[in-house]
N, C-alpha and C positions, 0 to 999 in steps of 0.2 A: 542145271544141276542144283536141286534144292538143298537148303540147310535142313538139318534135322534138329528142331528146337529142343533144348534141354528144359528142365523144370525152371532153372534160373532164367533162361531166355523167355519162357512163357510168362513168368512173373513180371519181367521188364516190359513185355509187350502189353500186358494188362495195365501196368502203371502208365505206360505211354498213351494207351487208349483213353484212360481216365483224364489225363492232362490235355489230350487233344480235344476232348469234349469241352473242357473248361476254356481252352484257348478259342474254340469255335464260338463259345458264348461271348467272349471278349470281342471277337471280330464282328459280331452282330451289333455291338454297341457303337453308335456314331461318335460318341465322345472319345472312345478308345482309338478309333481310326483318325480322329482329329489331332492326335498327339504329334508334336513337331517331329519332322523327319520320318513319318510313317511311310513305308515304301509303297510303290505303285504296283499293285497286283491284286488279283481276286482271291477270295478265301481259299479256294482249292489249291492254288499255286503256293500260297503261304503255308498252308497246312501240310502240303506234300514235302516241303523243304524242312519244316520244323521238327525238332525232336525234344519236346518239352519233358521235364521242366528246365533242363539246362540250356537248351538252344531254341530260340524262336526267330523266324525270318521277319519279325516285326518287334516292336518294343516288348520286352519280356516281363509279363505280369507276375511271374513267379519269383522274382528276385528277392522280395522280402522274406519268403519262406526259406530260400537257399541261404541268405545272409544270416538269418536267425540260427539255422542249423550250424553254419560255419562258426558263428560266434560262440555257440555252446561247445563245439569241438575245440575251438581255440582256448577257451578257459580251461578245459580239461587237460589239454596238451601242456599249457603253461604250468599247471599244477604238477603234472608228471615230470616236467623238466626242471622244476624248482625255480621257475621264473615267477616274479611277483605278479599279483593280480593288478592289471592296469585298466580294468574295465571302467573304473570310476575316475580315471584321469581325464577330466573334461576340459583341461586346458586352463584351470584356475591356478595351478601350482606354479611356483617359480622354477626356472630352469636349473637343474643341478650343475655343480661345478665340473663334473667329469662324467664320462660315459659309463665307466665301470666303477662300482663301489667295492668296498672291502668284501672279500669272499665270506659267505655264510657257512660256518663249519657244520651246521645241521643239514645243509643242502646236499643232495647227491651229486650235484655239479659243483666242482670247486674251482674250475679254470676260468669261468666267465660268469659275471653277474650283472644283469641289467638293473638300473636304478628303478625305484617305484615310479618316477616321473621319466617319461620317454625323452631322450635327448640324443641327437646325432648332429655332427657337423656335416656340411655339404661334402659330397664325394669329390674331393679335390685332386683328382688325378686324371690325366688324359688317357683315353681308352683306345686301344687298337685291336680289333678283332676281324678276322677274315670271314668270307661268305661261303667258303667251301665246306659245307656240312649237309648231310642228307635231309635234315629237317628244313634247312633254309632253302635248299634247291628243289624240294619236292614240287612246289607249285610257284610259278613265277607271279610277280606282282610289280607294280610300278615303282614302289619304294619299300624297302624293308630294312629294319635294324637287326643285325645278327643277334640271335637270342643269347649267345655267349656274352656279348657286350651288355645286354640288359641284365643278365645274371649278376654282374658285378655291382650294379646299382641296387638291385633287390636285396642282395646279401648285406650290403652296407646299411640300408635303411630299415630292414624288417627283421622280425623273428619268425620262427616256424608257426604256421597257423594264421599269420597276418593276411589281410585281404588287400590285394593289389588291384588297382583300377587303371584301365587304358581306354580312353574315350574315342580314340582314333586307331583302333587296333589293327587294321589291315589284315594280314594273314595270321595274326595271333601270336607273334613271337614273344610278346610280354607274358602271355599265359604259359607258353612252353618254358620260358626262363623260370617262371615261378615254380613250376613243377620240378624242374631239374635242380633247384636249390636243395632238394632232398635226395639227390643222386650223388653218392660219394665220388664215383668215377668222374662224373661231369664237373663237379666242383674242383677236384684235384687236377683235371685237365686245364683249368684256368690258372694253375700255378699256386693255388692255396694248399695249405697242409690241413688235414683233418685228423684230429686225435681219435683215440679209441672210443672216448665217450662222446664223440660227435661235435667237438668244438672246432670251428673253422678258423684258421689263423693265416694271416698274411705275414710270413716270416715268423717273428716271435709275437706279433701283435694279434690278440684275439679279435675276431670280426663279429661272429654270431654263431648260432648253432645250426647244425645240419637239420634240414626238415623242409617239407613241402610248404609252399605258400599257396593260397587260393587266389584266383583272379576273376574279375568281372571284365569282360571284353565287349566293347561296344563299337559299332561302326555304322555310318550312314548308308554304306553300299551293301546290298544283299550278298553280292559275290564275295566281298571281303569277310563278312561275318560267317558265311557258309564255309569258306576255307578255314577260318579260325576255329570253327566248331570241329571240323574234321581233323585238325592238327592238335586239338586239345581235349579230345574225347576218346575214351577207351574203345577199342574195336577188336574184332576177331580177325586178325591178319590172315590166318590160314583160309578162312571162308572167303575173304576178299580176293586173295590170290587165285583160289580155285575158280571163282566166278569170272574174274578178269581173263584168265587163260582160256576158259570155255568160250567167252565172247570173242576173243581174238581168233581162235580156231574157226569158229562159225563164219566170221566176217572174211577171213582169208579164203575160206572155201568158196564164198559167194563172189568176192570181188578181187581175188588175186590176179585174174587175167588183165585187169585194168593197169597193172603196174609191171607188165612184161614188155620187153623190147627185143628186137632182133639184133644179135651180136653182128659185128662187122664181117664175120665169116659167112653170113647169109643163111645160117641154118640153126644156130644155137640160140635158145631163149635166155635172156638175161633179166635180172631183177632190178627195177629202177630204184635208185636212192633219192635222187632229186632231179628236177628239170628247171633250167634257167629260161625265163620268159623275158623277151625284150619288147619295148614299145616300138610301134611303127610311127614314123614322123614324116612330115612333108616339108620340103624346102620352101620358104616364103618367097624366094626369088623366081623359081621355075616350076614349083608345085610338084616336083618329083617326089614320089614316096620312097622311103628307105627304111630299112631295119636299123634301129639305133646301134645294136650290137655290131653289125657289119660296118657301119660308117665311123663309129667312134672308138671301138675297142680293138686293141692290138693284143690278141690272146697270147701270142708267142712271147712278147716282151713284157707282158703284164702291165699294160698302160691303158689309160682312158684319156683320149684326146679331147680337150676343150680349149679353143674351138676345134671343130673338125670340118672337113670339106664335103660339100655336096658332090656326089659322084657324077652328076650330070652337068651342072654349070660351074662347079669349082668354087663357088662362093663360100666364105668362112661362116660356119654356123655354130651356135651355142644352144644349150638346152633352153635358154630363155627366148631364143629367136625362132626356133622351129615350131611348127604347128603339129599338134597331136592328131593323128588320123583316127576317125571313128568308123564304126560299122553298125549295122542294124541286124539284130538277131531275134529269134523267138525265145523269150524267157519262159522256160518250161515251168518254173515255180510260180510266176505271176500269171502264166497263161495269156501272155500278150507280147507284142513286139516291143523291143527295148533297144536303146542306143548305148553303145559302150566304146571305150577306147580300144583300138585294135592292138593286140599283142600276139606274138608268134613265139613258139618254142625254138630256142637256138642252140641249146646244149643239153645232153642227157648224161648224167652220171649213173652208172649201173654196175652190177657185178655179175660175173659168171663163176660159180663156185666161190672160191676165196679171193679171186682177183678182181680189182676194181678197174673200170674203164670209163672213158668219156667219148662221146660221139656227137655228130650233128644229127638232128632228127631226120629219119628217112620217110618215105611215102607211107609206110605202114603206121608209123608214129602219128603222122598228120591225119591219116584216115581215122585212127582210133580216137583222136581228140574231137574230130567232127562228129563221130558216132556218139561220143559221150555228151556233147552239147545238145544233141537231139533227143537224148534218152531221158525220160521222166524219172524222178527219184521217188520211189514208192513210200519210203519211210518219212515220218513227220520231221520237219526241220523248220526253224523260225523264218517266217516271211515278214520281217519287221523293218520299217523304215529307219535309216540311220539319221539321227537328229543333226541338224546344222550345229556346228560346234566351233570352238576356238582352235583346237589342235589339228587343223588341216594345214599342210603346206599348199600353196596355191596350185601346184601341179599334182595334187593328190586326189582324194576321193571325188570331190564335186566336179573337177575337170575331167575325170575319167568316167563320169556318169554312173558311179557306183552308189546307188541310192538305197539299197536294202542290205541287210546283214548277209544274206546268202550270196551276194555278189563278191564278198571278200574271199571266197573259196573257189578253187577249180571244181568242175563238176564231179570228178572222181573222188577228190578229197571230201567234198560235201556229201556224196553218196555213202562213203564209209562212215563219216561222223554220224549221219542220220541213222545208219544201221546199228552203230554201237549204242547210240542213245536209246533207240527202240528196245534193244535187248536189255539194257540196264533197267528200263522202266518195267519190263516184263519178267525180270529175273525173280525166281522163287527163293528169296533170301530175306534176312532180317532187314528192317529199315536202316539200321546202322551200317550194315554191309552195303546196302544200295547207296547210301549217302557217300560212303568212301569211294564207290565206283563212279559216282557223279563228280566227285572232286578229282579223281583221276582223269575223267573225261574233260573237265574244264581246264585241267593243266595241259591238255593237248592243244587247245585252241590257238594259243598265241604263236605256235610254230607251224600251223597248218594252213595259214592264210597267205594272201598276197603281200603282207607287210614284211616278210622275210626278204633280205637283200643279198645280191651276189656282188662280191668285190673282186674284180679281175686283178687288181693290184696284188691281192693276197691269194688268188687262185682258190677261193673258197666262199661259202655262203655264211652269212651271219644273221643274227636274229633281227627283230624289228628295232627301229630307232626308238629309244626309250622316251616315253611321254608324249608321243604323237601318233596320229593315224596316217603317217607318211608311207606312200608306196613308191619304191625306187623305180628308176628307168629300167633296171634289171632286177626283176623280182624272182623269187625262188619258190617252187612248189615242192615241198618235202613229201616223200611217200608217207601217207597216213598209216599204212600197215606197218612199216618199219618203226615209225615213231610210237605206235601203240605199245610195242614191246619195250622200246627204249624207256618210255616214261613209266611203264610198269616196274622196270628194274629200279627206278628212282623211288617209287612208293614202297617196294619190297624192303628197302633199306630203312624205312621208318620204324621206330620202336613205338609200340602201342603204349600210351600213357597209363598211369595206374589209377588216376581219378579224373573226374570231370570238372572243368572250369565252366563258369556261367557265361553264355554268349547271347547278346541282344543286338537287334538291328534298329537303329534310330539315330537321332541327333544328340550330340553332346551338349547342345543348348538346353536340353531337358533330359536328365538321366532318370528315366521313368522308374518310379517306385523304389528308388534307393533312398533310405533314410539319411538325414543330416548327420554329420560328424561320426561316420561309421567306417570310412576307408582309412587304412593304415599307411598307404603309399600310392603315389600316382606316377606312372611313366607314360608319356605320350609323344608321338611323332606326328604332329598335326599337319594339314596342308599348309603350304607357305606361299601365299599370294598367287603369282602367275605360274608357279613351277609346274604343277600337274592338275589337269582337269579330270578328277577321278571318275565322276559320273559318265563323262563322255567316253573315256577309255574303257570303262567297264561295261558299256552298253552291249557290246557284241557277246560278252560272256553271259550277261543277265538275260539276254533274249532267249537263251536255251533254258534258263531256270524259270522264266515267266514272271519274275519279280524284279522290278527296276528301282534304281535309286531315286529318291525325291530330292530335287536340286534346290528347293527353296532355302534350306538351312545349310547348304554346302558352302563352307568357308573358303572361297576362292576369289581372285580378281578375274572377272570374265566378261568379255564384251557380249557374248551370246546370251549370258544370263543377266546382263545389265548390272553387274556388280563392280563397284569401284574399290580402291584401296580402303576408303572409309567404311564401305559395307563389309569388307573383309575384316577390318579391325573390330567392328561392332559385333560380328558373329563370333570372332575369337574371344572377345571380351565376355560375351554371354556364356560361352563355353567355359571360360576360366571362372566366372562367377558360380556356375553350377558345380564345377570341380571343387571350388572353395567351399561350397555348401556341404558336400558329402565328405570332404577330407576332415580328419580329426585335427583339432587345434594343436599346434606345435609340430605337425608332421610335414613331410616334404613332397614336392612334386618335381620331377625331372622332365624338361621339355627339350626334345631333340630338334634342332633347327638347321635347315639347309636352304639357303637362298643367297644370291649374290647381290641383292638390292638392299641398300641401307634403309630405304623407306619401309620395307616389310619388317626388317629387324627392329626398327624403332616402334612399329605398330604392335609387334608382339610384346615388347617390353612395356609399352604404355598400357596395353590390354591387361597384362599381368598385374601391374601396379594398381590399376583402377578396380580390378576384381578383388583386391585386398591382399595379394601376395607381396612378399618382399624378396628380391633377388639376393641370393647369398653367394653365388659363384658362377663363373662361365668358363667352360673347358672345351676341349675338342674331342670329337669321336671320329676315328679313322676306320672306315670299313674296308680298308686295304684295296680291294679291287674296285676301281671306279666305274662309273657309267661310261657309255660311248662318248658323251659330251665331255666328260672330265678327262678322258684319255686323249682326246684330239684337240681340245681347245684350252690354251694356256690361261685364259682369263676366267675360267670357271672354277669356283671354289671346290677344292678336292677333299676337304674335311668338313664334317658337320660340327656345329657348335652345340654345346649341351648347357642349358640353363638350369641351375638348381635354385628353386624358390620355395619358401616356407610360408605356411599359414600361421600368423602370430597367435600365441596362446590367448585364449579369451580373457583370462585374468589381466594380462598386459593391456589388451585392447580397452578394457573398462578403466584401468588406471590411467591410460593415456588420454581417454576422452575426458576424464575429470580434470586433467592438467593441460588439455590441448591449448596451444597458443602461448604456453609459458616456457620459461627456461627449464623448469623441472620436467615438463613433458618431453622436451628435447633430449635431456640426458637420460631419461628413462628409456627412450627409444634406442639411444646409442648403446646403453648397457645391454639391452636384450639382443640387439643386432650383433654386437661383438661376441656375445655368448654363442650365437649361432654359427659364426664364421670359423673356418679352419684355422687352427693355431699355427701349424707348420705344413708346408707342401714341399715335397722333395721330388725332383726329376733328375735322373741320371746322376745322383749324388750331390747335386747342387740344391741349396735351399732357395726356394722361389720367394719373390716378393708377392704377398697376397694383395692384389689390387684393391679388394673391397675394404681392407684395413687402412688404406691411405686416406689422408684427411679430405681430399677433394671428393672422393667417392662417398665417404661417410656423410659429407655435407649434402651431396646430391640425393642420397637415399633419404636423409632426414627431411629435406625439402619436399621430395615427392610424397613421403608418408604423410606430411602435414596437408599438402594440397589435395591429395586424393580423398582426404577425410574432411575437407572444407575448413581447415584450421589455418589461422594466421601463422606465418613463419616468424618466430620470435627473435631470432638471432641473425645478424649479418654474417658473412663468411669470416671476417676478421674476428668477430666475437666468438664464433663457433670454434675456429682454430685455436684461439687462446684458451677457451674452455676445455678443449680436448687435452691440451698440455697440462692444465691444472688438475684434471680429474683422472686421467688414464696414463698408463705407462707407455712410453714411446721406445720402439726398437726399429732401427733401419727404416725410419720413415713410416712405420706402421704403429697402430695403437692397439693396446691389449688391456683386458681386465687384470687386476692385480694377481689373481690366482692362475692366469694363463702365462704369465711372464716366465716362471721357472721352466716350464716345458719348452718355450721358445729358446730360452738361453741355453738349455742343454743341447737342443738340436743345432743351434748356431755353432757351439763349440765342436760338435761332431761333424758338421758339414764341411765339404771340401771347398766350397765357395758360395757366395751369394749371387744368384742370377739377377741381372737387372731387368726391369720391366720396360719393354720397348713401347714408345709412344708414337702414334701417328699424328703428325702436326699438320693441321689443316686450317685452323682459325685461331682467334685470339685466346680462347679458353684453353685449347690444347697446347698452344705456345707457352702460356704461363705455367701449365703443369710441367711441360718439358723443361722450362728454365728452372723451376724449383728442383726438379730431379738433378739437373746439372750443377746447381749451386749449393744444394743443401748437403752438408756432410752426413746427415742422418740417412740419406739415400745413396751414399757413396760419391756424392759430388764434392765440389770445392769452390771457393770464391774465384771468379774469373773476370778478365777484362772483356770489353766489347769485342776487341780484336780476336780474343780466344773463342768467343761464342759464335760470332757471325758465320764463319765457314761451316761449323757443325750444324748451325741452324738451317742454313740453305740446303744442306744435304738432306735434312729431315722434312723440309717444307713441301707440302702438296696442297697448295692453296686452291680453294674452291673458286670458280669463276665469278660468282656473285659477291665474294667476300672482299670488303674494304679492310685490309689488314694494316694496322698502324706499323710504322717502322719499328724495327727491333729496339732501337735506342729509346723510342717513346714508351714501349712496353716495359723496358727495364726501369725507366725513370718513374713510371706509375706504380710499379709493383715491388721494386727491390731498392736496396741502399748500396752506396759505394763507400769503400774504405779509403784511407789516405793514399793507397797505392793505385787507386782507380779500379779496383776489382769489385764487381757486383756480388752481393751476398743476400741471403734470405733474411729479412728483417726480424728482429726480436718480436714475438707475438704480442708483447705488451706495448710495442710501439707501432705495430702495423695498422692499427685502427685508423690513425690519421691518414695514412697512405690510402687505405681503402675508401675513406670518405671523399678524399680529393678525386680519386679515380672514378668513384660512383657519380660524383657531381658532374664530371666531364661527360660521362656516358649518358646520363639523363638529359643533358643539354642536347646531345646528338639525337637521342630518342625523341625529344620534343619536336625536332624538325621532321621526323617521320610521321608524327601525329598530325602536324599541321598540313602536310602535303596531301596529294591525291594521286590516283593512278598507281600502276605497278612500280615497285622498287626494283631496279635492275642491279644496282650495286649499293651495298650497305654494310654496316659493321654489325655482325651478328651479336657480338658481346653487348653492344648498346641496346639491341632489341631484347636480349635476355634480361639485362638489368632493368630496362623499362617495364617489361612484363612482370618481373618480380616486385618492382615498386608499385605498379598498378594493382597487383594482387593484394599486396599489403594494405593498400587504400581501398580495396574492394571495388575498384573502378574496372569492372569486367568489360565494359563497352570499349574502352581504349585498347585492351588486348585484342578483342575481336576485330576492331577497325584496322589496326596495324597488321594483324595477321592476314587480313584480306588484301593488303598491298604486297605481301611477300609472295614470291614464286611458290606454287603448290609443292614442287619437289623439295625446296628448302624446308618448308614447314613440316613436311612428312618425314624428312630425313634427320631432323634435329630433335632428339627426345625431349629436351627442356622446353623448346618452343611449342612442340606438340602438346606436351602435358599442360602448360598454362592455357593454351588455346582451347583444348577440349574441355577442361574444367571450367573455364570462363564461359564457354558456350552453354554448358549445363546450368551454371548459376543464372545466366540471363534467361534461359528457357523457363 
């Protein structure tokens, strides 16, 4: 059913043809194809997917034109809204004292006024947003942040017309969020209030103006950028629905007979919903073959037995001990014999009219399956080898002899998919409609292969195990015909967007053709270490598109790719360096993080710091509905962490470099950092302690800032803490600029309580921080005796195995003072310097022993190593740092951010 092109559509087609010619010219350029992260695919496949200028299935060469157009539109919009022109704000100005200036009576907007110099505090609230939304659910992907959660960040950090960047865009939820910031209903759904003149308020506090933001979306994986394009580009939904329904009717007429089964009355035909397939296994003791379903599953009582008994010899068996039975078939797609694991259908769920039934497969069902196995599939389908990868369970693909993508599907589902794909390719419709049809098709794939699982305990089937290519002992074949209509209903609920975001395919290590200092805000949800191997998991999708991910720049820890944690950190650092280049000075980046490994967490923080960013806040993001792993395993982190980091203003960077290594440079850094931090944070009526404003974290940030820029740290911890109290106002153990104090004092008077910041005590450094919290009245503590402290301390202690932790009494003597009643208290800053010197001398003596020795250190005092590294850095003795680091366990080095920072930078200096 062809579209009848309008004059507007004809103009779009002509424009697209012009851009396609230009893109074809770029593809013929070897230097263009040599860009980092360039996908694997021929010119025709890339051109067939691309819809230039806004979307290309390769690095997008049209981004400079798009950005220039957007910047012009942004300037006009800001003038229309009465916002000051900030196009010349190149980061040289000082940060203003407050976000909102006095209203300008000449401006048409009187409720909200942004200052000439951009300033935002980090978004310092935990976010909880669910996944149950038509846009979120339209197309599955391995990990997604709900767009409603991203909207909160974009509204906080940007104004209408600003350009948002996501270098690991996945399905493009950041772009969706950017557009919905201009939708009054979507904003109000988040709980904000929108005034008649478009001012968005959180309660009585103005946040920003209602208006669309523009987004540049980049991903290394072609399937991800393709999905992002389809969810972020305007489309004719009526044309899409018409073509999709036409395809479904044709395919049902051709293949409906494949999904029929005889009802138990022996005469009525039923419609299959799904079929449960079971592995066939052999007893290692007597070699008897058995169907796993019959031997291990108790259908009536909804139980799966492990161990289960061999029906012949009675020996106890487990899934680890049995042998999988294989069979040889003639592979119609490969046109050659092939070996595969033997599976049999064991249950069919079907309906007759409106009633649902279940039955055992009968002879007609088994005969139909044999007929389908022998039947060639006439339509094109991918015959592509599955690459050897990390995300296999040992009893999964390679043990099942599933070597090619077409092996992942039953023959009837593969026949239907091939027929649908052929009809999409031949549909007489616009390129945009065809692209949306392809997106609908790829959304089908994850539920129509063998990776779906049946759970007898719950008497139902579930989707694939997230993040792997695992095939269960009981896999499920869902009817492709039924699922076509089900997924179409999901796409019909999509609302077509009003404008186009820019989408590119490539690596974030090089954001192709995006000028420096041009992006207003960055939100990213990057890969995190071992968690997900995106290129592996996407391969079966991309085999239909004909364009595959390039893995060289994929930031993962992967055995099959030969990438270690250090390789991952370097790739993330290169990505952050590139993001730092394109981000405007003084602007913010939000990094969403999900990983249960401390080593990866520290790698991310180290990479951020080395790229030039400064961390301003860390919060949690709760997506509400967890993954399968999160639902079933208690030790899996169920909330993501959100890092807020800013790019220092270029004027400050220049001033710091002039004073680097001096006390003046130190206090210049502290002043600009305090200006960036949230003044107050409230959760459930309680005023929270802002961790970043506490002295020990301010000291850590100051040290890191100096070291990452190759500067000597001019002050010891004791000198720094004393200087803080001399120069800045202290409240509740936190430090503020003078003009920030009134706002905090007002909030403190209004707050119901002050929430204490919990500390995880694992080593000497965290113990001292915990003791300061317990003993310092400024943080709600009080002087206490050793007997008071010890039981509390033991409850908090989670000592690492390698850690040689001094006795509590020793740490008290080295860091605190006693009054006449024997109570320990925090020493006066003016008198703590001597204590610090004595303690440092003792730690350096211990560090000297580590320098003299050889071989691995199995037990040691981490604080002595930290002190020794700091001293060696001050003396520029980088070799000592590298030598002792070589004696430390790799895990300890990677999981301690201070040790890792000194080691990495010392290595760079030596190189």
